[in-house]
C-alpha positions as CSV (number, residue, x, y, z in Angstrom):
1,X,0.0,0.0,0.0
2,X,1.4,3.4,-1.0
3,X,1.6,5.5,2.2
4,X,3.4,8.7,2.9
5,X,5.0,8.6,6.3
6,X,7.2,10.9,8.4
7,X,9.2,12.0,5.4
8,X,7.6,10.9,2.2
9,X,6.8,7.5,0.7
10,X,9.5,4.9,1.4
11,X,9.5,1.3,0.5
12,X,11.8,-1.6,-0.6
13,X,12.7,-1.5,-4.2
14,X,11.3,-4.4,-6.2
15,X,8.5,-5.0,-3.6
16,X,6.4,-1.9,-3.2
17,X,8.8,0.7,-4.7
18,X,8.5,-0.3,-8.3
19,X,8.5,1.7,-11.6
20,X,4.8,0.9,-11.9
21,X,4.0,2.4,-8.5
22,X,6.3,5.3,-9.1
23,X,4.3,6.2,-12.2
24,X,1.1,6.0,-10.3
25,X,2.3,8.3,-7.5
26,X,3.9,10.8,-10.0
27,X,0.6,10.9,-12.0
28,X,-1.3,11.4,-8.7
29,X,1.0,14.3,-7.8
30,X,0.4,15.7,-11.3
31,X,-3.4,15.4,-10.9
32,X,-3.3,17.0,-7.5
33,X,-1.2,20.0,-8.7
34,X,-3.5,20.6,-11.7
35,X,-6.5,20.6,-9.3
36,X,-4.7,22.9,-6.9
37,X,-3.4,25.3,-9.5
38,X,-6.2,25.3,-12.2
39,X,-5.4,27.2,-15.4
40,X,-1.9,28.0,-14.3
41,X,1.5,27.0,-15.7
42,X,2.9,24.4,-13.3
43,X,6.6,23.8,-12.7
44,X,8.0,20.9,-10.7
45,X,11.6,20.4,-9.7
46,X,12.7,16.8,-9.8
47,X,15.8,15.7,-7.8
48,X,17.3,12.4,-6.7
49,X,20.0,10.9,-4.4
50,X,22.8,8.4,-5.0
51,X,20.7,5.3,-4.4
52,X,20.3,2.4,-6.9
53,X,17.9,3.5,-9.7
54,X,17.2,7.0,-8.2
55,X,18.3,8.7,-11.4
56,X,16.1,6.3,-13.4
57,X,13.1,7.0,-11.2
58,X,13.7,10.8,-11.6
59,X,13.8,10.5,-15.4
60,X,10.6,8.4,-15.3
61,X,8.9,11.2,-13.3
62,X,10.1,13.8,-15.8
63,X,8.4,11.7,-18.6
64,X,5.1,11.5,-16.8
65,X,5.0,15.1,-15.8
66,X,6.0,16.4,-19.2
67,X,3.2,14.4,-20.8
68,X,0.9,16.2,-18.4
69,X,2.2,19.5,-19.8
70,X,3.9,20.2,-16.5
71,X,7.3,22.0,-16.8
72,X,10.1,19.9,-15.2
73,X,13.3,21.3,-13.8
74,X,15.4,18.2,-13.6
75,X,18.5,18.2,-11.4
76,X,21.6,17.6,-13.6
77,X,23.1,15.3,-10.9
78,X,22.1,13.9,-7.5
79,X,21.8,16.8,-5.0
80,X,21.0,17.5,-1.4
81,X,17.4,17.9,-0.5
82,X,18.0,21.5,0.8
83,X,19.6,22.6,-2.5
84,X,16.3,21.5,-4.1
85,X,14.3,23.5,-1.6
86,X,16.3,26.6,-2.4
87,X,15.6,26.2,-6.2
88,X,11.8,25.7,-5.6
89,X,11.8,29.0,-3.8
90,X,14.0,30.9,-6.2
91,X,12.3,29.6,-9.4
92,X,8.8,29.9,-7.9
93,X,8.0,26.3,-8.7
94,X,4.7,24.7,-7.6
95,X,6.3,21.6,-6.1
96,X,9.4,19.4,-5.9
97,X,9.8,15.6,-6.1
98,X,12.9,14.1,-4.6
99,X,13.7,10.4,-5.1
100,X,15.4,9.5,-1.8
101,X,15.0,7.2,1.2
102,X,17.3,9.4,3.2
103,X,19.0,7.3,5.9
104,X,17.0,4.0,5.2
105,X,19.0,0.9,4.2
106,X,20.3,0.6,0.6
107,X,17.4,-1.6,-0.5
108,X,14.9,1.2,0.1
109,X,14.0,4.1,-2.1
110,X,11.5,6.8,-1.6
111,X,9.6,9.8,-3.1
112,X,9.4,13.0,-1.1
113,X,7.1,15.8,-2.0
114,X,7.8,19.5,-1.3
115,X,5.4,22.3,-1.9
116,X,5.8,25.8,-3.4
117,X,7.3,27.2,-0.1
118,X,10.2,24.7,-0.4
119,X,8.9,22.9,2.7
120,X,8.0,19.2,2.9
121,X,4.3,18.6,2.2
122,X,2.0,18.2,5.2
123,X,-0.4,15.3,5.6
124,X,-3.2,17.6,4.3
125,X,-1.4,17.5,1.0
126,X,0.0,14.0,0.9
127,X,-3.4,12.5,2.0
128,X,-4.9,13.8,-1.2
129,X,-2.0,12.4,-3.3
130,X,-2.5,9.0,-1.6
131,X,-6.2,9.1,-2.3
132,X,-5.6,9.9,-6.0
133,X,-2.9,7.1,-6.2
134,X,-5.5,4.6,-4.9
135,X,-7.9,5.7,-7.6
136,X,-5.3,5.5,-10.3
137,X,-4.1,2.0,-9.2
138,X,-7.4,0.5,-10.4
139,X,-6.4,0.9,-14.1
140,X,-3.2,0.9,-16.2
141,X,-1.2,4.1,-16.2
142,X,0.1,5.7,-19.4
143,X,3.8,4.8,-19.7
144,X,5.5,7.1,-22.2
145,X,8.9,6.0,-23.6
146,X,10.2,9.5,-24.3
147,X,9.6,12.7,-22.4
148,X,8.3,15.8,-24.1
149,X,11.6,17.8,-24.4
150,X,9.9,21.2,-24.6
151,X,8.7,20.7,-21.0
152,X,12.0,19.4,-19.5
153,X,15.0,21.5,-18.6
154,X,18.1,20.3,-16.7
155,X,19.4,22.7,-14.1
156,X,22.3,23.0,-11.7
157,X,21.4,23.0,-8.0
158,X,25.0,23.4,-6.6
159,X,26.1,27.0,-7.4
160,X,23.1,28.8,-6.0
161,X,23.1,26.7,-2.8
162,X,26.8,27.3,-2.1
163,X,26.4,31.0,-2.8
164,X,23.4,31.1,-0.4
165,X,25.4,29.1,2.3
166,X,28.4,31.4,2.0
167,X,26.3,34.2,3.5
168,X,25.0,32.1,6.4
169,X,28.3,30.9,8.0
170,X,31.2,32.9,9.4
171,X,33.9,31.2,7.3
172,X,36.5,33.9,8.1
173,X,36.3,32.9,11.8
174,X,36.6,29.2,11.0
175,X,39.6,29.9,8.7
176,X,41.3,32.1,11.4
177,X,40.9,29.4,14.0
178,X,42.9,27.0,11.8
179,X,40.4,24.3,12.5
180,X,41.1,21.1,10.5
181,X,37.8,19.3,9.7
182,X,37.3,15.6,9.0
183,X,34.5,15.1,6.5
184,X,32.5,11.9,5.8
185,X,30.2,12.3,2.9
186,X,28.8,8.7,3.3
187,X,28.7,8.1,-0.5
188,X,25.8,10.6,-0.7
189,X,24.7,13.9,-2.3
190,X,26.9,16.2,-0.2
191,X,30.0,15.5,-2.2
192,X,31.2,18.6,-4.0
193,X,29.0,20.6,-1.7
194,X,30.3,20.3,1.9
195,X,33.9,19.6,0.9
196,X,33.9,22.2,-1.8
197,X,32.6,25.1,0.3
198,X,35.2,24.3,3.0
199,X,38.1,24.1,0.5
200,X,36.9,27.3,-1.3
201,X,37.2,29.1,2.0
202,X,40.7,27.9,2.7
203,X,39.7,25.6,5.5
204,X,41.8,22.4,5.7
205,X,39.8,19.1,5.4
206,X,40.4,15.4,5.4
207,X,37.7,13.6,3.4
208,X,36.4,10.1,3.0
209,X,33.6,8.4,1.0
210,X,33.3,11.2,-1.4
211,X,32.1,9.1,-4.3
212,X,28.9,7.3,-5.4
213,X,28.2,3.8,-4.0
214,X,24.6,2.7,-4.1
215,X,25.4,0.0,-1.5
216,X,26.9,2.8,0.8
217,X,29.9,0.7,1.7
218,X,27.7,-2.0,3.1
219,X,26.1,0.2,5.8
220,X,22.9,2.2,6.2
221,X,23.7,5.7,5.1
222,X,22.8,7.3,8.5
223,X,25.0,9.4,10.7
224,X,25.1,6.9,13.5
225,X,28.0,6.3,15.9
226,X,28.6,2.9,14.4
227,X,28.7,4.2,10.8
228,X,31.1,7.0,11.6
229,X,33.9,4.9,13.3
230,X,36.1,5.3,10.2
231,X,35.7,9.1,10.4
232,X,36.7,8.8,14.1
233,X,39.9,7.0,13.1
234,X,40.6,9.7,10.5
235,X,40.2,12.5,13.0
236,X,42.7,10.9,15.4
237,X,45.2,10.1,12.6
238,X,45.0,13.5,10.9
239,X,44.6,15.5,14.2
240,X,41.4,17.1,13.1
241,X,39.5,19.4,15.6
242,X,36.1,18.3,14.3
243,X,34.3,15.7,12.3
244,X,31.2,16.4,10.1
245,X,29.1,13.7,8.3
246,X,26.0,14.0,6.3
247,X,23.5,11.2,5.3
248,X,22.5,10.0,1.8
249,X,20.5,13.1,0.8
250,X,22.5,15.6,2.8
251,X,19.8,16.8,5.1
252,X,20.9,15.1,8.4
253,X,24.2,15.5,10.2
254,X,26.6,13.6,12.5
255,X,29.3,15.3,14.6
256,X,32.5,13.9,16.1
257,X,34.7,15.8,18.5
258,X,38.5,16.4,18.4
259,X,39.1,12.9,19.9
260,X,37.0,11.2,17.2
261,X,34.1,10.6,19.7
262,X,30.6,10.7,18.4
263,X,28.4,13.4,20.0
264,X,24.7,12.5,20.0
265,X,22.6,14.8,18.0
266,X,20.5,15.9,21.0
267,X,23.6,17.4,22.6
268,X,24.6,19.1,19.4
269,X,21.1,20.7,19.1
270,X,21.2,22.0,22.6
271,X,24.8,23.4,22.2
272,X,23.8,25.2,19.0
273,X,20.7,26.7,20.6
274,X,22.7,27.9,23.5
275,X,25.3,29.4,21.1
276,X,22.8,31.2,19.0
277,X,20.9,32.6,22.0
278,X,23.7,33.3,24.5
279,X,26.6,34.2,22.2
280,X,24.9,35.6,19.2
281,X,22.0,37.2,21.1
282,X,19.1,35.7,19.1
283,X,15.6,35.9,20.6
284,X,12.4,34.3,19.6
285,X,10.4,31.1,19.6
286,X,12.1,27.7,19.9
287,X,10.7,24.3,18.7
288,X,11.5,20.7,19.3
289,X,9.8,17.5,18.3
290,X,8.1,15.4,21.0
291,X,11.1,12.9,20.7
292,X,13.8,15.5,21.2
293,X,15.9,16.4,24.3
294,X,14.4,18.5,27.1
295,X,17.7,20.3,27.3
296,X,16.1,22.5,24.6
297,X,13.4,23.3,27.2
298,X,16.0,24.3,29.8
299,X,17.7,26.7,27.5
300,X,14.4,28.2,26.5
301,X,13.4,28.6,30.2
302,X,16.7,30.2,31.0
303,X,16.2,32.9,28.4
304,X,12.4,33.1,28.6
305,X,11.8,31.9,25.1
306,X,8.5,30.5,23.9
307,X,8.6,26.8,23.3
308,X,6.7,24.9,20.7
309,X,6.3,21.1,20.6
310,X,5.7,19.2,17.4
311,X,5.0,15.7,16.2
312,X,8.0,13.8,14.8
313,X,8.6,15.0,11.2
314,X,10.4,18.2,10.1
315,X,7.4,19.3,8.0
316,X,5.7,20.4,11.3
317,X,8.7,22.5,12.3
318,X,8.9,23.9,8.8
319,X,5.3,25.2,9.2
320,X,6.4,27.2,12.3
321,X,9.5,28.4,10.5
322,X,7.3,29.7,7.6
323,X,5.1,31.5,10.0
324,X,8.2,33.2,11.5
325,X,7.2,31.8,14.9
326,X,10.6,30.3,15.7
327,X,14.3,31.2,15.4
328,X,15.4,27.6,16.1
329,X,14.0,24.2,15.8
330,X,15.5,20.7,16.3
331,X,14.7,17.1,16.0
332,X,16.7,14.3,17.7
333,X,17.0,12.6,14.2
334,X,19.6,15.3,13.3
335,X,17.3,17.9,11.8
336,X,17.6,21.6,12.4
337,X,15.7,24.7,11.4
338,X,17.2,28.2,11.9
339,X,15.7,31.6,11.1
340,X,16.3,33.1,7.7
341,X,17.7,29.8,6.4
342,X,15.5,27.2,4.5
343,X,12.2,25.4,5.4
344,X,14.0,22.1,4.8
345,X,16.5,20.0,6.8
346,X,20.1,20.9,6.1
347,X,22.9,18.7,7.5
348,X,25.6,20.6,5.6
349,X,24.5,23.9,7.3
350,X,24.2,22.3,10.7
351,X,27.8,20.8,10.5
352,X,29.2,24.2,9.4
353,X,27.4,26.0,12.2
354,X,29.1,23.6,14.7
355,X,32.4,24.6,13.1
356,X,31.5,28.3,13.5
357,X,30.6,27.7,17.1
358,X,33.9,26.1,17.9
359,X,35.8,29.0,16.1
360,X,33.7,31.8,17.7
361,X,33.9,30.5,21.3
362,X,37.5,29.2,20.9
363,X,36.4,26.1,22.7
364,X,36.6,22.5,21.5
365,X,33.5,20.3,21.8
366,X,34.6,18.7,25.0
367,X,34.9,22.1,26.6
368,X,31.7,23.3,25.1
369,X,29.8,20.3,26.6
370,X,31.4,20.8,30.0
371,X,30.4,24.5,30.1
372,X,26.9,23.6,28.9
373,X,26.4,20.9,31.5
374,X,27.5,23.3,34.3
375,X,24.8,25.8,33.2
376,X,21.9,23.4,32.4
377,X,22.7,20.0,34.0
378,X,23.2,16.8,32.1
379,X,20.7,14.5,30.4
380,X,21.1,11.0,28.8
381,X,18.8,10.1,25.9
382,X,18.4,6.9,24.0
383,X,16.1,4.9,21.7
384,X,15.0,1.3,21.2
385,X,12.7,-0.2,18.5
386,X,10.1,-3.0,18.7
387,X,8.8,-4.8,15.6
388,X,5.3,-3.7,14.7
389,X,2.8,-6.5,14.8
390,X,-0.8,-6.8,16.1
391,X,0.2,-7.5,19.7
392,X,2.6,-4.6,20.0
393,X,0.3,-2.2,18.2
394,X,-2.6,-3.2,20.4
395,X,-0.5,-2.6,23.5
396,X,0.4,0.9,22.3
397,X,-3.2,1.7,21.6
398,X,-4.2,0.5,25.1
399,X,-1.6,2.9,26.6
400,X,-2.9,5.8,24.5
401,X,-6.5,5.2,25.6
402,X,-5.8,4.4,29.3
403,X,-2.4,5.7,30.4
404,X,-1.2,4.7,33.9
405,X,-0.7,7.3,36.7
406,X,2.6,5.6,37.7
407,X,5.2,4.1,35.4
408,X,8.0,1.9,36.8
409,X,7.4,3.3,40.3
410,X,7.5,6.9,39.1
411,X,4.6,9.3,39.2
412,X,3.5,10.5,35.8
413,X,3.3,14.3,35.9
414,X,1.8,14.8,32.4
415,X,0.8,12.7,29.4
416,X,1.2,14.1,25.9
417,X,-0.5,12.6,22.8
418,X,1.1,14.9,20.2
419,X,2.6,11.8,18.5
420,X,2.0,8.4,20.1
421,X,2.1,8.7,23.9
422,X,4.6,10.5,26.1
423,X,5.0,10.3,29.9
424,X,6.6,13.2,31.6
425,X,8.3,12.6,35.0
426,X,10.2,14.8,37.5
427,X,13.6,16.4,36.5
428,X,12.7,16.6,32.8
429,X,12.8,12.8,32.5
430,X,10.4,11.3,30.0
431,X,9.4,8.2,27.9
432,X,7.8,8.2,24.5
433,X,6.2,5.4,22.5
434,X,5.2,6.0,18.9
435,X,4.8,4.3,15.5
436,X,7.7,4.8,13.2
437,X,6.7,6.8,10.1
438,X,9.4,5.2,7.9
439,X,9.7,1.5,9.0
440,X,7.4,-1.2,10.4
441,X,8.5,-0.5,14.0
442,X,7.4,1.1,17.2
443,X,10.0,3.5,18.5
444,X,10.7,3.8,22.2
445,X,12.5,7.0,23.2
446,X,13.6,8.1,26.7
447,X,15.6,10.7,28.5
448,X,16.8,10.7,32.1
449,X,19.3,12.2,34.6
450,X,21.5,9.1,34.7
451,X,22.4,6.3,32.3
452,X,20.9,3.8,34.8
453,X,17.5,5.6,34.8
454,X,17.6,5.9,31.0
455,X,18.1,2.1,30.6
456,X,15.4,1.4,33.1
457,X,12.9,3.6,31.2
458,X,13.7,2.0,27.9
459,X,13.4,-1.5,29.3
460,X,10.0,-0.6,30.8
461,X,8.8,0.9,27.6
462,X,9.8,-2.1,25.5
463,X,8.2,-4.4,28.1
464,X,4.9,-2.6,27.9
465,X,4.8,-3.4,24.2
466,X,5.5,-7.2,24.6
């Protein structure tokens, strides 16, 4: 069944994600756009990542759209999702289609829909596309062999994005600090983006995995601690002061310190918010998803900043960004929103902002964390997953309907149903259980004052689903 989740429609290639189903979904998008913009010239930007067949899927989409007399701006090579968002805004396109499964395993592919603002489509839009796809699936879809060339134009996404990024980061401070940066491009779309802008600004880098491999070196193309061990070794060997990694479509980040140690994204988000507010003097609303660290809350409380909570999915944060309600937003899955940037996740920008923070404060990441914990206290966060089946789904639904007043001997101070069910305890500790929007799993997230309390909460959460 074709279903848009947290970040687009994702499925295993050759099973659900087939050329036939792609044609159905693209035609459904075309029909939706023609209904939404009646009588207007419609332009769609089509992009893709480095996965197996992504370019073929993009070309197939261009064929379908061109035969619908929709103008197609086709990326001339695989490109980061945020570079696509910038072009949607600049060229006033009505939508963008990106063939990517982001950090999912290599056997997956996906189709992500962005709207005319450059932001990811909300459920109110993708629900209509799904409904149209179900209708179209009842009969054969027209399958053109050639595109209509008068409706297809190849464009470069790199140059405008790098020019845009040049104005957002203090590269002079990074260069002056003599910070050497280790870069892991994870075989993805950030090659000749992240590495190129650093080199163009005279910042020394050491780079790995800057080439296309649809198997991603035999790993999942996510910026996890396990996947970035090779980057850690590179940092130690080349004496780098920072490590930056991006995932397959360049919109998520991973950060390693000067010792090659992985820093969890929740900590990076909290450090960046503190830097922007305390050092750069920014003021305004702050957002976090329901699964993100409450260290964000502590910084917001310290500076009396309004706090917004969203379901998991950057599209909800992008909505607040577009309304100019927030100066900063973060998701524990390595997503960041910052005022006057883009309404799309940007792992390249996030990594560069960390480099700017190190240069501006003249502190390495170990020192930055120590200073932060002295101001706000320390929290430990983690996640486990449980396979989704009838028993575990029923257990989750029962908790949502009738949540307990005590959990593992701890009094529940508040229950949130923004996305799944979340139990808030004393000291900003919490437990969240929710359906994954990208895989057949139930996610169990928790945060606590100690590692022991964290492990206990995660065990209790998993046990409740058994």
